[in-house]
N, C-alpha and C positions, 0 to 999 in steps of 0.2 A: 504493500500500500504506500509506504514511504517512498519507494522507488518510483512508483507511478506518479506521485505528486512531484517528485524531482524532475521527471521527464516533462511533465506539463509546464512546470515553471520555467524550465530551460527553453522550451519551444516559445512560450509567451515572451520571454526575454529576447530571444532571437528575432521575433517578429516586431517587438517594440523598438529594437535597435536597427531594424531593416538589414539584418545580417544574413544574407541568403546562404553563404557557405556553412555558417554555423547551424542554420535550420536544416540544411540538407544532411549534414553529418548526424544531427540529432534524430532525424527521421530514419536514416539508414541504420543507425545503431539501435534504435528502439521501436522499430516498426510494429512488432507484436505487442509491446507494452502500450504504445499509442492507440492501437486498435481496441484495447480493452478499457481505455479511459472513459469516464462518464462525462467529462466536460471537454470533449474533443472540439467543441465549437469555439472555445475561448481563444485559441491562437488565431482563428479566422477573424473573429471580432477585433482582435488587436491589429491584424493586418489592415482591416477596413478603417480602423481609427487612424492609422499611420500612413495610409495610402500605399501600402506595400503590395502592389498589384501582382508582381511576378510570383509571390509566394502562395497566392490563393490556389492556383491550379495544382501546385506541388502538395499542398495540404489536402486538397480534395483527393488527389491520387493516393495519398497515404491513409485515407479513411476518415478525414475530418468530417464532422457533422455540420451541415448548413441549416438544417431545419429544426433547431432547438434554441431555446432562449437561455441566456446566462446572465444572471443579475438584472433581469428585466429587459434585456435587449437581445437582438438577433443580428447576424451579419448584415442582412439587408437593411435593417433599421440603422445600424451604425454607419453603413456606406451612405445611406440617405441623409443621416444627420450631418455628415461631412460634406454633403452635396457632391459626392464622387460618382459621377455617371459611369466612369470606366470600371470601378469596382463593382458597381451595381450590375453592369452588363456581364462581367465575368461570373458573378454569383448566379445570375439568372441562367446563364448558359450551362452552368454546372448543376442545375436542378434546384436552386433555392426557391422556396414557395413564397410568392408575393403576398399570399393571404395568411401567412403565419403572423400572429400578433405578438407583441411584447407585453410590457406591463399594462394592465387595465385594458387590454385589447387594442392598443395602438398599432396600426398597420403602416407599412412603409408608404403606401399611397397617401394616407392621411398626413404623415409627416412631410412628405414632399410637397403636398399642397399647402401645408402650414408655412413652410419655409420659402415658398415661392420658387420651386425648382421645376420649371416646365419640361426640361429635357428628361429629368427623372420621372415625372408624371407620365410622359408619353411612353417611356421605356417600360415602366411597370404595367401600364395598361396594355401595351403590346404583348406582354408576357402573362396576361390573364388576371391581373389584379382586379378584384371585385369593386366596381366603381361605386356601388351603393352599400357596401358592407359598413357596419357601424361598430364603434367601440362600446365600452361599458356604459357610457353616457348617452349612447345612441347618436353620437356625432359621426357624420360621414366625412369623406374627403372634401366635399363641397362646403360643409359647415366650417371646416378648418380654413379653407382658402378664403371663404367669405369673412370669417371673423378676423383674419389677419391681413385682409386687404390685398390679397394676391390676385389681381384682376386677370392676368394672363392665364393662371391656373384655373380660375373660375370659368373662363371662356373655353378652355380645353375640356374641362369636365362636363360642362353643359353640352358641348358639341358631341361628346361621346356617350351621352345618355344619363348623366347624373340627375337625380331626382331633386328638383328645386323645392318641393313641398315636404321633404323629409323633416321630421321633427326630433328635437333633442328629447331625452327621457324626462318624464315627469316623475321626480323622485325627491326624497328628503335626505338630509344629512349634509355635512360640510363639503363632501366631495362633489356634490351635485348642485350646489347653490347656483352656479352659473347656468346650469341646464334645467333649473327648476320649472321653467315655464313652458316647455315644449316649443322652443323657438325653431323657426325655419331659417335657412341661410340668410334670407332677406332681413329678418329680425336682427341677426348677429352683425351683419354688415352695417345696418342702420345704427345699431347701438354703438359701434366702434367708429362711426363717422367716415366710412370708406365710400366716398361718393361714386367713384368709377364702378365699384362692385355693385352698389345699389342700382345704378343705371343698368347694368347687365342683367341683374336678377329681376328687375321690374318688367323685363320683356317676357318673363315666363312665370311670374308670381303676382297674384292679385295685390294691389297696393294696400288694401285694407284687411288683408288676411290676419286672423287673430291667433294668438298662441293659446295654449290650454287654459291660461288664466285671463284670456280676453285682451291681451296686449297687442296693439297694432304696431307695425314698423315705425309709424310716426311717433308713438309713445316711446318706443325703444330709442329712437333717434334723439330724444330730448336728453338722454344720458351722455351723448357724444360730445356736447359743447361745440358741435360743428353746424354752423348756420346753413352752410351749403347743402348738407344732407337733409335738414328739415325743409329747406326751400324746395329742393327737388321733389320730395314726397308730396308736399302741398301742391306743387305745380302739376303733379300727376294725379291729383284728385283725392289725396288722403283726407279722411274725415277728421277735422280739427277738434271736434267735440267727443270723439270716441273715447270711452272710458274702459278700464279693465274691470274685472269682476269685483274689485274693491272700491270702485268709483273714482279712481285716479285718472285724470285727464292729462294731456300733454302739457298744458299750462301749469297745472299743479306740480307735475314732475319737474318742469323747468324752474319753477319758483323754489322748490325744495333744494335744488342745486345752485340756485342763485345766479343763473346765466342770464344776464340782462339783455344780451343781444337776441337770444332765442325768445325770451319773454316779450320783448318789443315786437319781434317778427310775428309771433303768434297773435298778439293783440291787434297788430296792424291787419292781420288776415282774418280777424273776426272772432278770435277765441273769447269765450264768455268769462269775464273776470269774476263773476259770482259763482262759478262752479264750486261745488262743495264736496270735499273728499272725506266722507264718513267722519270718524272721530277726530281727524286732524283738521277739519274745518275747511273753509273757503280759502282762495288764494291769498287774500289780505291777511288772514290769520297765519297761514303757512309762512308768509313773508316775514311775519313778526316773531316767529319761533327761532330758537337756537337749534340747529340741526347738526348732530354729531357727524364729524367727518367733513362738514362744509362750513367751518367756523369763519371762513373768509368772505362769506356772503355779505353784500352790502344791503342790509335790511332797509335802510332809509331810502335808498335809491329804488328798491323794488316797490316799497309802499307808495312812493310818489308816482312811479310809473303806473301802477295799478289804479291809483286815484285819477290819474290823467285820463285813463280809459274807462272811467265810470264806476270803479269799485266803490263799495260803501265801507268806510272805515269802521262802522259799527255793525257790520254784518255778523250775524250770530250763526255759529255752527249748529246745524239742525240736529246733530246727534248728541251734542254735549251742552249746548248753550254757551260755549266758549267764544270769546271775541279776541281781536288783536290785542286789546288792552289787557285781557286776562293773561295772555301769553307773556307780555312784557312785564307785568307785575310778578308773575311766577318766577321769571328770570331775574328778579330784583334789579332790573335795569332802569334806574330812575331817569336817565337821560333819554332813553327810548320811550319811556312812559310820557315824558314831557313832549317829545316829538309827536307822538300820536295824539296827545291832548291838543297840541297846537293845530292839528289837522282835523279837529272836530270830534275826536273820540270822547265818549261819555260813558260813565259807568251805569250799571243797572241790569245788565244781563245776568242770568243765573247759570252758574256752572256747578252742578251738584248742590244746588241751593245756595250758592255763595256768589255775591257780586264781586267785581274787581276790588271794590273798597274793602269788602270783607276779607278777601285774600291778603290785601296789604296789611290789615290789622293782625290777621292770624300769623303772618310771618314776622310780626313785630316791627314793621317799618312805618313808624308814625309820620315820618317826613313824607313818604310816598302817599300815605293816606291823606295827609293834609293837602298835598298837591292835587290829588284827584278831586277832593271836595272843593278846592279853590276853583278849578276849571269847571266843575259841575254847577257852580253858582247855587249851591244848597248848603245847608248846615248839617252838622252831624245829627242834630236833634230831628231835623226834617227826615233824614234817612231812616232813623229809628221808627218813625211813625209812618 
């Protein structure tokens, strides 16, 4: 057993150093031992990693395995990862299976599409790679090319019969969060802001196609911070008011990310500033919230922009009774409270039975409570009655 391990290590070392004479000697002296090794694929993977092309046929003749995985990868995957079409061609000519997956079902065609390797994509397809095969997340090669903005690979895959309506898996758990919604390639391209890919996919995908959670490509595009992608989808007839199953519209999503350019574009194109997103409230309330991960949002600019297009600073969330002022008070942001009051915000809405003034008192901020009363032109006694 120890001898077998030594032989394998010697071969891998020879391949890593691209030392052909050393590899030939090792194969000649240990042919029988090599044939019994369990990881005969390891030297081939090392060759692919180092572009050691001339050694691959030699290893194959000595009994190396091509169609097994080692540490989550295969020779074809390693050659693809390096963008090495020569190694890929040699492996395929010696019987490597283009449909053998690595870790989590990743296939060489998917990886080539992700990395934008058109020559490798064509080569794999010519040798029988399954164009619509999917990994554990139900991502196909077209999903990969679309998500990573590889327009040439998208074009090749579509011309060879890739399914533009294939959906990612609807599943739970950390590993599937990006695939949670059953996205088509168009959703992924729109989400990442790849305009050229979106253009290609719109030729074969309905512009308002919905994911499993009701998300349209336009709603996905609001995450991209790419105005051109949003504009393209709107110009192609995307429904600006389409909401997902939770009631989130494209405008609400753009406000949650604080993208002023997209917010202005949507409002210019007729988006409803009064749209109400369940317990998170309307756009004006969303603009007044602190959103984890988007701390750099310009809340004041968003509120002013929404007010410019007719939003009501005192609009109440239908689900909770929350207002923009509630959000600002809860955040203990006195300056933003003053900002809202200057724009006409007044207290009186009930959120779980408490007004904005009640909340200020509960958190012990008497200065904020006084500010609210001052702008409300009422006395504390009047409020109690």
